C-alpha positions as CSV (number, residue, x, y, z in Angstrom):
1,X,-9.1,-16.0,-10.6
2,X,-10.9,-16.9,-7.4
3,X,-9.1,-17.2,-4.0
4,X,-10.8,-20.6,-3.6
5,X,-8.4,-22.0,-6.2
6,X,-5.5,-21.9,-3.7
7,X,-7.7,-23.0,-0.8
8,X,-8.2,-26.2,-2.7
9,X,-4.5,-26.5,-3.7
10,X,-2.8,-25.1,-0.5
11,X,0.8,-25.9,-1.7
12,X,0.4,-24.5,-5.2
13,X,1.6,-21.2,-6.5
14,X,0.3,-19.4,-9.6
15,X,2.1,-16.6,-11.3
16,X,-0.2,-13.8,-12.4
17,X,0.0,-10.2,-13.4
18,X,-1.2,-8.0,-10.6
19,X,-1.1,-4.5,-9.1
20,X,0.3,-4.4,-5.6
21,X,-0.5,-1.6,-3.2
22,X,1.3,-1.0,0.1
23,X,0.3,1.6,2.7
24,X,1.7,2.3,6.1
25,X,1.5,4.7,9.0
26,X,3.9,7.6,9.4
27,X,4.7,8.5,13.0
28,X,3.9,5.0,14.3
29,X,7.2,4.7,16.2
30,X,6.5,7.9,18.2
31,X,2.9,6.8,18.7
32,X,3.8,3.4,20.0
33,X,6.5,4.8,22.3
34,X,4.2,7.4,23.9
35,X,1.0,5.5,24.4
36,X,0.0,2.3,26.2
37,X,-0.2,-0.9,24.1
38,X,-4.0,-1.2,24.4
39,X,-4.4,2.4,23.2
40,X,-2.1,1.7,20.2
41,X,-4.1,-1.4,19.5
42,X,-7.3,0.6,19.4
43,X,-5.7,3.2,17.1
44,X,-4.5,0.5,14.7
45,X,-8.0,-1.1,14.7
46,X,-9.3,2.3,13.5
47,X,-6.5,2.7,11.1
48,X,-7.2,-0.6,9.3
49,X,-10.9,-0.1,9.6
50,X,-10.5,3.2,7.7
51,X,-8.2,2.0,5.0
52,X,-9.7,-1.4,4.1
53,X,-13.1,-0.1,2.7
54,X,-11.5,2.1,0.0
55,X,-9.5,-1.0,-1.2
56,X,-12.6,-3.1,-1.4
57,X,-14.7,-0.4,-3.0
58,X,-12.2,-0.2,-5.8
59,X,-12.1,-3.9,-6.4
60,X,-9.0,-4.7,-4.4
61,X,-8.3,-7.5,-1.9
62,X,-6.4,-7.0,1.3
63,X,-3.8,-9.8,1.6
64,X,-1.7,-8.8,4.6
65,X,-1.9,-6.7,7.7
66,X,1.2,-6.4,9.9
67,X,2.1,-3.8,12.5
68,X,1.2,-0.5,10.8
69,X,1.1,-1.6,7.2
70,X,-1.4,-3.0,4.8
71,X,-0.8,-4.9,1.4
72,X,-3.5,-5.2,-1.2
73,X,-3.7,-6.6,-4.7
74,X,-5.8,-5.5,-7.7
75,X,-6.6,-7.3,-10.9
76,X,-5.2,-10.7,-10.3
77,X,-7.6,-12.0,-12.9
78,X,-7.4,-9.0,-15.2
79,X,-4.3,-8.0,-17.2
80,X,-5.9,-4.8,-18.4
81,X,-5.4,-1.2,-17.2
82,X,-8.6,-0.9,-15.2
83,X,-7.2,-2.6,-12.0
84,X,-4.1,-0.4,-12.2
85,X,-6.2,2.7,-12.3
86,X,-8.4,1.4,-9.5
87,X,-5.3,1.0,-7.3
88,X,-4.4,4.6,-7.7
89,X,-8.0,5.7,-7.1
90,X,-8.0,3.5,-3.9
91,X,-4.7,5.2,-2.9
92,X,-6.3,8.6,-3.2
93,X,-9.4,7.5,-1.4
94,X,-7.4,6.1,1.5
95,X,-5.4,9.3,2.0
96,X,-8.7,11.3,1.9
97,X,-10.3,8.9,4.4
98,X,-7.4,8.9,6.8
99,X,-6.9,12.7,6.8
100,X,-9.7,13.5,9.3
101,X,-8.6,10.6,11.5
102,X,-5.1,12.0,11.6
103,X,-6.4,15.4,12.6
104,X,-8.5,13.9,15.4
105,X,-5.6,11.9,16.7
106,X,-3.3,14.9,16.7
107,X,-5.9,17.0,18.6
108,X,-6.5,14.2,21.2
109,X,-3.1,12.7,21.5
110,X,-0.8,15.5,20.2
111,X,0.9,13.0,17.8
112,X,1.4,13.8,14.1
113,X,0.5,10.9,11.8
114,X,-0.1,10.3,8.1
115,X,0.0,7.6,5.5
116,X,2.3,6.9,2.6
117,X,1.4,4.6,-0.4
118,X,3.4,2.7,-2.9
119,X,2.0,1.0,-6.0
120,X,3.7,-1.3,-8.6
121,X,2.3,-3.6,-11.3
122,X,3.9,-6.8,-12.6
123,X,4.3,-10.5,-12.1
124,X,3.4,-11.9,-8.7
125,X,3.1,-15.4,-7.2
126,X,-0.3,-15.9,-5.8
127,X,0.3,-18.5,-3.1
128,X,-0.8,-19.9,0.3
129,X,2.1,-20.0,2.8
130,X,2.6,-21.2,6.3
131,X,1.8,-24.4,8.3
132,X,-1.7,-25.7,7.9
133,X,-3.1,-24.0,11.0
134,X,-1.7,-20.6,10.0
135,X,-1.8,-20.9,6.2
136,X,-2.6,-17.6,4.5
137,X,-3.0,-16.6,0.9
138,X,-0.5,-13.8,-0.1
139,X,1.4,-12.3,-3.0
140,X,5.2,-12.8,-3.4
141,X,7.8,-11.5,-5.8
142,X,9.8,-8.5,-7.0
143,X,6.6,-6.6,-7.8
144,X,5.7,-6.8,-4.1
145,X,9.1,-5.7,-3.0
146,X,9.1,-2.7,-5.3
147,X,5.7,-1.6,-4.1
148,X,6.9,-1.9,-0.5
149,X,10.0,0.1,-1.1
150,X,8.0,2.9,-2.8
151,X,5.6,2.9,0.1
152,X,8.6,3.3,2.5
153,X,9.8,6.3,0.4
154,X,6.5,8.1,0.1
155,X,6.0,11.0,2.5
156,X,2.9,11.5,4.5
157,X,0.0,12.0,2.1
158,X,1.9,10.9,-1.0
159,X,1.4,8.1,-3.4
160,X,4.6,6.9,-5.2
161,X,4.2,4.5,-8.1
162,X,6.3,3.0,-10.9
163,X,6.5,3.8,-14.6
164,X,4.5,0.6,-15.4
165,X,1.7,2.0,-13.3
166,X,2.0,5.4,-14.9
167,X,1.7,3.9,-18.4
168,X,-1.7,2.5,-17.5
169,X,-3.2,5.8,-16.3
170,X,-5.5,7.9,-18.4
171,X,-3.5,11.1,-19.1
172,X,-6.8,13.1,-19.2
173,X,-7.8,11.8,-15.7
174,X,-4.4,11.5,-14.0
175,X,-4.9,14.7,-12.2
176,X,-1.8,16.1,-10.5
177,X,0.5,13.2,-11.1
178,X,4.1,14.3,-11.5
179,X,7.3,12.5,-12.7
180,X,10.2,12.3,-10.2
181,X,13.9,11.5,-10.8
182,X,14.6,7.8,-11.0
183,X,15.0,6.3,-7.6
184,X,17.6,3.8,-6.4
185,X,15.9,1.2,-4.2
186,X,17.9,-0.9,-1.8
187,X,18.7,-4.3,-3.1
188,X,17.9,-3.5,-6.7
189,X,20.6,-3.2,-9.4
190,X,18.9,-0.5,-11.5
191,X,17.0,2.6,-10.4
192,X,13.2,2.7,-10.8
193,X,11.4,5.4,-12.7
194,X,8.8,6.8,-10.4
195,X,5.8,9.1,-10.3
196,X,4.0,10.8,-7.5
197,X,0.5,11.9,-6.5
198,X,1.7,14.6,-4.2
199,X,0.2,15.4,-0.8
200,X,-2.5,18.1,-0.9
201,X,-1.0,19.3,2.4
202,X,2.6,18.7,3.3
203,X,2.9,17.0,6.7
204,X,6.3,16.4,8.2
205,X,6.2,13.1,10.2
206,X,9.2,11.2,11.4
207,X,9.7,7.8,9.6
208,X,12.3,5.4,10.9
209,X,12.4,3.0,7.9
210,X,15.2,3.2,5.5
211,X,14.5,2.1,1.9
């Protein structure tokens, strides 16, 4: 599926199976409180500039940037397992890419930061939203919500993902993936079975969001 399909039909929506990845910055509230807005803007520019290339290298598309978070989609034209695995590979690559940035920021600004990632796969609406002058293509649906909630729950350096993602991973190449107790996510009737790519180094960073 090409993005141009929705550019030609701006009011249409197509339901596809896709893998959704959310990543956001831990420690952002402290960072924004203690620094000037223009400095924060420069840091966010570096943040998004660091995280976007791993998404694109692994075949993903960045659909949304807001504040300190990024949403990407994988495999919107492919129902196989390859895009799901690519999303996990991209998650690992983003964490590795951001680690030296985090170290440099802490040395220079004395502020601890990190990133948490959430990944889920399922049905999504692929749609263009907004008035004509601001219309943007994005992904909508429960799959997006679950990925966002998992991202909120991930600690700095962690990737949390659902059982549907775990089923697509190659057991011989999954590395240090571990199963976690089912997680009750706000707004959902049933708990979600989740798995984790744990942080290689535990970093305690305050995180104001409540999932």
